N, C-alpha and C positions, 0 to 999 in steps of 0.2 A: 504494500500500500504506500503510495506517495504521500508525504507529509509536507506541510508548509516549510519546515526547516530544510527539506531537500531542495526547495526552490530558491533558497538564499534569503528567506525572510528572517529578520533578526529575532533572537530568542525572546526579547521582551514583548514583541508583537505576537509571536507564536503563543506565549503564555496568556495574553489577553484574549486571543481567539479561543484557546482551550477553555478558559473560564466561562466563555459564552457557549461552550459545547461545539465549537467549530474545529474539527480535527483534520478531516480529510478534504483537500481542495477539490473544487469542481473542475471540469475539463477546461473551461475558459481560463481559469486561474493557472492550471498546470501549463497551458500553452503560452500564456501572455506574460506572467510574472518574470520568468528568467530573461526574456527578451527586453522587457522594460527595465529590469534591474541593471542591465548592461548599458542603459542609456540610449538604446536604439528606438527609432520611431516605430510605432506599431499601428497597423490597420486591421481591426478585428471585426468581422461580421458575426454578430451573436444576437440572439433574441433577448428581449426583456425577461428578467427572472432567471438568467443563466449564471449569475454570480459576478457580473461585470464590476460592481463597485469595489469589491476587494481585489479584483484582477488589476485594476489601475490604482486603487487606493494604497495598497501595501508598498509598491514601488515608489509611489508619489511621496509617501511619508519618509521612506528611506533616503530619498534623493533631494528632499527639500532643505534649502539653506535658511538660516535665520534671516528674518526680515527687518528692514528699517521702517520708520513711520511712512505710511502711504505708499509703500513699495512691496507688495506681496511677491513671493518668489515662486509660487505654484498657482495654477489657475485651472478650474474645472468649469467648462461651459455646458449648460444643460437647457433644454427648451422650456421647462415648466417650473413653477414655484414648488409644486409638490415633489418633483424629482430632486430639486435643489435641496429641500429640507431632508428628504430621505437620504441623500448622499452625505449631508452634513452630520446627520445623526449616526451614520455608520463610521465616518472618519474621526469624529471628535474624540472618543475615548482612546483610539489608537494614537492619534496625533498628540494628545495630552501626555501620553507616556514618553514621547520623544521631545517634550517641551515646546511643541508647535501649536499655534492657534489656528482655528478654522472659523471662517465667517461665510455665511450665505447672504447674497444680496439679490433681490428681485422686486418687481413692481408690486403695487398694492400695499406696501408697508412704508412707514415713515422713514425719511432720509436721516433723521437726527442720530439714531443709534448706529446706523451704518457708517456715517461720517465720523462719529466718535471712535468706533472700533478701528477704522482704517487709519486714523491719525495715531492711535496708540501703537499700531503695528500688528499685522496679522500675516502669517506665512501662507496659508492655504485659503484661497478665495474660491467659493463655489457660487457661480453667477448665472443669471439669465442674461442674454445678450442686450436686451433693451435697457434694463436698469444699469448694466455696466457701462454702456455708451453714455447714459445720462451722467453717471458719476465721473467718467473721464472728461466730459464736457464741462463739468463743474470744477475740474482741477482737484478732485478728491483723492486721486491716486495716479500713479504712473505704472506702466507695465514693463519698463526697461529691464527690471531684474527677474522677470518671470522666466525660469529656466525649464519649466515643464508645463505643457498645456495638455489637458484632456478634453476632447470633444465627445460628449456622451449623447447618444440618440441623434447622431448627425443627420440622418435622413429626416427625422422629425423636425429638426431645426430648419431644414430645407423646405419641408412642407409648410411650415409656418411663416416663411418669408424672411428668415433670419440670415440667409447666406451673405448678404452684403455687410451687415454689422459684424458677423463672425470673421469675415475676411479682414475687415478694418481692425478688429481686435488683434488678430494674429499678427498683423503687420506692425503693431505697437509693442509686441513682445520681443524679447531678446532674439537676435538673428541666429544665435547658437542654441536655441531652445530644443528640447525634445518634444515631439508632438505625437500624442497617442489618440487614436480615433476609434470609437465604437459606433456601430450602426447595424440595424436589422437588415438593411439592404444597401447595396453599393451602386446606386443608380447615377445618372449623369451629374447631378449637382454635387453629390458626395465624391464622385470620381474627380471632379475639378479641384476640390480641396486636396485630395491625395496627390494629384499631379503638381499643384502649385505650392503646397505648404508642407509636404513631407519629403524626407530624404531617404531613399532606399528603404521603405518601411518593411518590417516583417509582416507578411500577409497571413492572417489566421482566419479560418472559417469554422464556426461552431454550429452544429445542427443544420437543418434544412435552409436553403437559400432564401426562403420566404415562409410566412405563416402557412402551415399545412392545413388545408381545408378538409383533408380526409379524416382527421381525428375528431371532427365535429359532425353532429347530425344537423342538417340544414332544413328548416321548415319555412315555407312561404304560405301564410294563411290569409285568406281573403276576409276582410273585415269592413265594417262601416265605422265612421268616426265615433259614434255614440257608444259602441261597445268595447272600445279599445282598453280603457282603464280597467274595467271589470275582468276582461280576458287576461290582461297583464298580471293582475293580482292573483288570478286563479293559477296561471302558469308558475308564478314564483312560489305560491303555496306548495305546489307539487315538486318543483325543482330545487327548492332551497335557496342558497346564496346566489343572487342574480344581479346583473347590471342592466338597467334599461337606458337606452340612448335616445335623447330627444335632440331636435335640431337647434333649438334656441333656448336662451335662459328663461324666457317667459313660458315656453313649453314645459321646461323642467318644473317651474313653480306651479303651473296649472295642474300638471299630472300629480305633483306632490299633494296639492289640495284634495284631488279626487282620491288618491290612495289613502289619505288621512281619513276621509269620510268612509271609505271602504273598511278601514281597520287594519291596513297592512303596516308592518314594521319596516320603515325605510329611512333613508337620509338622502340629501341632495348635494350636488356639486356642480358649480358653474362659475364662470369668470366674473360674475357680478357680486360674488360673495367676498367679504374681506378675508385676510389670511387666517385669522383665528377661527372663523366659521368654516373655512375649507379644511383646516387641520383637524378641527373637532369632528367634522363630517367623515373624513377619511379614517380617523381613529375609531369612530363608532362602527363603521362598516368593517374595517380590517379586524377589529377586536370582537366581532360577532355580536355586537349589540344592535345591529340592524340587519334584516334579511336582505334588503334591496338597496342598491345605490342607483339613484336616478340622476343622470349626468348628461352634459353636453360632451362634445368630442375632446374636451380638455382632459378627460380621464381615460381616453382610449389608448394612450401610449405612456409608458414610463412609470406607471403605478403598479407595484408588485404586490398584488393581493392574491393569495393562494386559494384554491378550492372554490373558484367561481364556477358553478355548475351550468349556468344559463346566461346567455346574452339575448336581449330583446331589442330589435330595431323598431322602436315605437314610431319614429320618423325615419325615412330612408336616408342612408349615408350619401355623400356627394358622388361617390364613384366606387368601382371595385376595390381600389386600394384602401379607401376609407372603410369599406365593408370588412376587409381583412384585418385592418387595425383594430376596429371595434370587436370583431368576433374573436380576435386573438387573446382576449381577456379570459376566455375559457379554454378547456382542453390543453392545459399547460403541464409541463414536466411529465409527459407520458400518460396523462389522464384523458378522459373523454368529456365532451360537453355538448350542449344543445344550443343552437342559434335559431331564434324565431323572428321572422320578419312579418310585421303586420301590414298587409298590402291593401290599401284602398283602391277602388276601381280606377281612379285617375292616375295611380302610380304603377300600373301594370307594365307599361312600356319602360319606365325608368328601371324597375327591378329586373326586367329581362336584360337590359344593357348591363346592369351591375353584375348579374350572374355571369354574363359573357366575359366581362373584364376580370372577375374573380376566378374564372376557370371552373365554375360549377354549373350544373344543369338540374333544376328541380321543378316539379310541377307546382302550380298554384292550386291549393286545396282549401276546403272548408276547415275551420279549427276543429281539432280532435285531441283534447287533453288526455284522453285515456292512453294514447300512445307514448306519452312522456314518462320517462323513468322517474319514479318517486325517490327523492333524496331527503334523508333526515337532516333537519337543521334545528339546533337547540339554541335559543337566544341566550347570550351571556347577560348577567345582571347589569342593570344600568349603573353608570357612574354619576356621582353627585358633583355638580360644578355650579359656579355662580355665573350669572349673565344669561343673555338670550341664546337661542340656538336655531339653526335652520334644520335641525334633525328632529323628526317627529315620529312618534310611535302610534299605536292604535288608540283611537278615542272611542270607537264602538265597533263591534264585530257583527252586527246584524246583517249589513250588506255583504260582508265577506262570506258569512254562512249561506246567504241566499245564492251568492255566486258559486260557491263550492257544490251546492246541492242542485244547481240548475242543469237542465239537459241541453242548454243552448250550445255548449261547446263540446257535445258528444256527437258521434257520427249519426247521420240521418240519411234517408233515401231521397232527399230533395234533389230535383233536377237542377243542375247548374245552368242558369240562363244568362250568366254574365259573359 
């Protein structure tokens, strides 16, 4: 069995990992850590949830120099606030053992604390591109001393339109820097970064080249708009931990109100929430205190929540690529999952195009919940906290019981006239 010490990881870091029960490295860590430890540029194609954070985090901590005021020496760029916080929480206890500071900066939070911490001096900066550009424009920091840059979820940053700021940021870092890139796919935008900003990188591929659609059951159910919320509640009651994707913030809030009336245990996530609300929502879902996460596409990449049994496309994704990104929240780490698309009559053509782009071919059928595999889900006890919340639980179960007992979503012999 390969151990972290075999990969060149320092004993004090190995001990902290051991205390957390992390003994045996994952494949991405075995392949990446030795290359990065030697200071070589790395280009790694790997899916979310494969262990990337430690794959770049351990070499990052080992190779990071002490920082002066406003001059960090290592930088991690990431597309979303949630992922930035997730990375910071993993790196902080490891960095602390080496006497290094870690700071995460992203939009939607006050500048004051970020400016103060940068002035005091921090070695490892975990940042979203937009907020980092703002801080650079304010003169809050310089990147000349950054000797190692990690681009995490590079394809997602390209999807979100961050390529121009990412390139601008890289050009402000030390010319002799080490650049480590992780991406689920290596398409044209990501390939451009590899060509222009990496020097003879070690090319590593982990897992399939894209999200595998074969490990999921894909269902396309014809619905009308009035029954979608009840059907979604019924699906999640049977499937257990689930994510429901809506197109807009207003759509998330509207479905949340309906799910609250039904009596479902859920929480919401979208870009209109402040950071504390978003953190609380993710903690509630990942901690098992909510069965369902209702979200916009902000949650479709970069959030590592295990054992999601079902994904529901309440509103259609933009295209086949977005369908894969959303659907990839289930059937992870060798497990299986169910993906249900709720198709209104006006959306038939769009979903046919999405199927073609995603490389799947499925019939549009009437809803039939009896075919869904029943998965047990036991709610964790609620946590007490002060202040408001966007996370709501059941307030009455009468409508939910009516939904579960209804024959509406069981097979019938009706002729399909659509």
